[in-house]
N, C-alpha and C positions, 0 to 999 in steps of 0.2 A: 504494500500500500504506500503511495507517495506521501511525503511529509506534508504537514499543515502549511508550511511556507510555500511549497510548490503549488498546492491547491489554491491558496490565496492569490498567488501570481497569475494562475490560469483564469481564475474568476475575474480578476481585474482586467485581464486581456480581453475576455469575452464581453465584459461590460463596456469597454471602450469600443469594441466592434459594434455592439448593439447601438451605441449612441450615434455612430456613423451611419449605419443602415437606417435608423429611425429618421435622421436628418435628411438622408437621400430620399426616403419615402415621402416626406413632407414636400420636398422640393419638386419631386416628380408629380405629385398630386396637383401642385399649383400650376406647373407647366402643362399638365395633361388637360386641364380645363381650357386653357388658352388655345392649345393645339386642336382640341375638339371643336371649339367655336370657329376657328379658322377653317378647319376641314369642312364643317357643315355649311359654312357660308359659301364655299367654293363649289359644293356639290351641284346645286341647281344649274349653275352656268355650264359646268362641265358636262352634265347629262344632256342639257338642251343642245349645246353645240355639237355634241357627239351624234345626236339624233338628226340634226340638220345636215351634218356632213355625211351621215349614212344615207339619207334621202337623196343627197346630191350625187352620190355614186350611181343612182338609177335615173338621174335627170336626163331629159331629152336635150342634149346639146352636142354640137360638133367638137367642142374643145374638151380634151381629156387631159387632166393634170397627171404628171408622172406618179403622184402618190396613189392614183387609181389604177395604174397599169398592173395587170396580172401576168406573171410569166412563170416558167418552170423554176422551182426553187432549188438552187445549188449553193448559194452563198447567203448566210443569215446574219443579221445584226441583232444584238441583244443589249437592252438597257437594264442594268441590275441596280435596284435601289435598296440600300441597306442603311444602317445607322453608322455614325462615326465612333460611338462609344459602346461599350459592352454593359454588363450588369443589367440586362433586360430580358432575362429568362431565355426561352428558346426562339425569340423573334428572328434573329439573323440566321440561326442554324436551320430553321424551318424553310425559309425562302431559299437559302443556298442549297439545301437538300433537294428541293423541287427543281432548281436550276441544274444541279448536277445530273439528276435523272434525265432531264430533257436533253442535256448536252450529250449524254451517252447515246440517246436515241439518234440525235443528229449525226454523231460521229459514226455510228453503225450504218447510217444511210449514206455516208460519204459527203455530208454537207460541211462546208467550211464556215467558221464562226469568227466574227469580230464583235467586240464588246465595248460598251461604255458603262463605266461604274460611277454611281452617285453614292458616296459614303465610303469610308475607309475600310470597313469590314468586308464589303463585297470586292473592293479593289485588291485587298490582300489575298482573298480567296481565289480570284481569277488569276492573279500572278502565280500562285502556288500550283494552280491547275494547268498552267502553261497556255492559257488562252491569249489570243492577240488582243490586248486592250489598246484601243486607238485613242481613247480620251477618258478622263476621269475628273471628278470634282469632289473635294472634301471640305470639312469645316464650314458647313452651311449654317451652323448656329441653331437657334430655336425657331427662327422664322424663315421659311423658304423664300428665296429671291429669284424671280424668273430670269433676271439678267445673268445670274450666275449659272443657271441650269441650261439655258438654251444653247450656249456656246458649245459645251461638250457634246450635247445631243445632236447638234447641227452637223457634226462630222458624219454620223450615221445617216442622217436625212439626206445630205448631199450625195453620199455614196449610193443611196437607193435611187435618187433622182438621176444619177449618172449611169445607172444600170450595173453598178459594181455589186450591189446587194439585191436579192430577190424578195426578201421579207425582213421585217423588223418586228421584234417582240419586246415587250416590257414586263419585267418581273418586279413585283413589289408586294407589300403587305397591306391588305384591305382591313380597315377598322370595322368591326362588327359591334362590339360593345367593350366595356372596360375589361371584362374577363376573357374576351375571345377576339383574336386577330387571325385573319385567314390569308395565307400566302397564295398569290395568284400570278399566273403567267399568261398573258393575252397578246394577241397580234395587234400591233399598232399600224403597220403598213404591209401590203397594200390595203387601202380602205375598201371595205365591203359592207354594203348596206344591211345584208342579212345578219351580219355579226353584231350589229347594234340595234337589231329589232325593227328595221324599217321594211322588211319583207322584200318582195320582188316587184312591187307595183312601180310603174313609170311615173316620175314626177316632172311636171312642166313648170319652169321658172321663167320670170321676166328679169333680165339682167340689166343693170344700169351702173356704169356706162357700157360695159360689155362683159361677156362670160369669163374671159381670161382674167381680168382684173379682180372680179368678185370671187371667183373660185380660188385663185392664188392666195388672196388675202384670207379667205375663210379657212382654207386648209392649214395655213400657218397658225391661225388662232386655234384651230382644232388640236393640232399637235401640242402647242403651248399649254392649252387647257388640260389635256390629258397628263402631260408631264407634271405640271404644277399640282394637279389633284392627287396624282400618285405619290408625290413627295409629301404633300400635306397629310394624306392618309397614313403614310409610313411614320411620320413624326408623331402623330396622335397615337398610333399603335405602340411606338417605342416608349413614350412616356407612360402609357397605361401598363405595358408589360414591366417596365422598370418599377413602377409603384407597387405592383403585385409581388414582384420578386423581392423587393426590399422589405415589404411587410412580412413575407414568408421568412426572410432571413432574420428579421427582428424577433418574430415569434419563436423561431428555432433557437436563437441566442438566449431568449428568456428561459426556454426549457433546459438548455444546457447549464445555465447559471443555477437553476433550481437543483439539477442533478449534482452539480459540483458542490453546492452548499450542503447537500445531504452527505456526500462523501467526506467533506471537510468535518462535519459534525461527528460522523462516525470515527474518523481518525482522531479527532480531539477527545472523544469519549474513551477511545481505546488507550490513548496516552494517559488520561487521568486514571483510568482503571489500573494501568500498569504501575503508575506511581504509588497508588494506594496499596497495591499488592506488595510493592517493595518496602513501603513503610511498615505494613503489618508484618511482613516476613522479618524485617530487621528488629522490630519490637519483640517478636516471639523468640528470636535468637538471643536477645539480651536477657 
């Protein structure tokens, strides 16, 4: 049995750890509320422009934007969105496991992959996996900034427009509620109306000033909205997962402290009993 001093040192260490995890839980709870408000505010715009862009893919027009062109898939672009920091449970491992499984399928089919990473966790994972990372961005902070996101993503978009890529996917974590976050991997390009629920009906639009100007600008906004929404959802999921993980760590530390106190009391009682036995034995010998 360890000595009383060793047990007291361990109790003190666990108490210090619990103070840290409790503070991190409170910080994450505060950031989580702001991140959820930001995410929910962006959802209606993202969903609406996604539906309009999907309808546009079935519109009756002579002009076809490169983002709408379908071709045989040989080269794939992948946008991976993760967090910059850890201590958020299985958030990053879940999305990276999904990405890894899909990468194995692409590799077995002979597809070549280029990746853009948003967040340091995904960037490190892709480097270790030997993937060709053409661009990345880190240190986004607590608020997503579109001007920091669109630059790295534009590398893949330009490659798709130039015909160097045949499809672009985006992998991120979708916020369901505080206790549940769902990893998703969906196709970003080429744009297909049936994938966003617009069906196969033909849509007829009147363009002002002309179809090219309107469609070019709309599809840029479509991509920006989806990227921003995915990052906002990932940030809300990150803070929720971190709050839950830190609360679990604090509760576990409390249980460990209780168990160590019990061990300390037993060790202390055993030491007292031993001293009394020695005193009684000495008195009997005299």
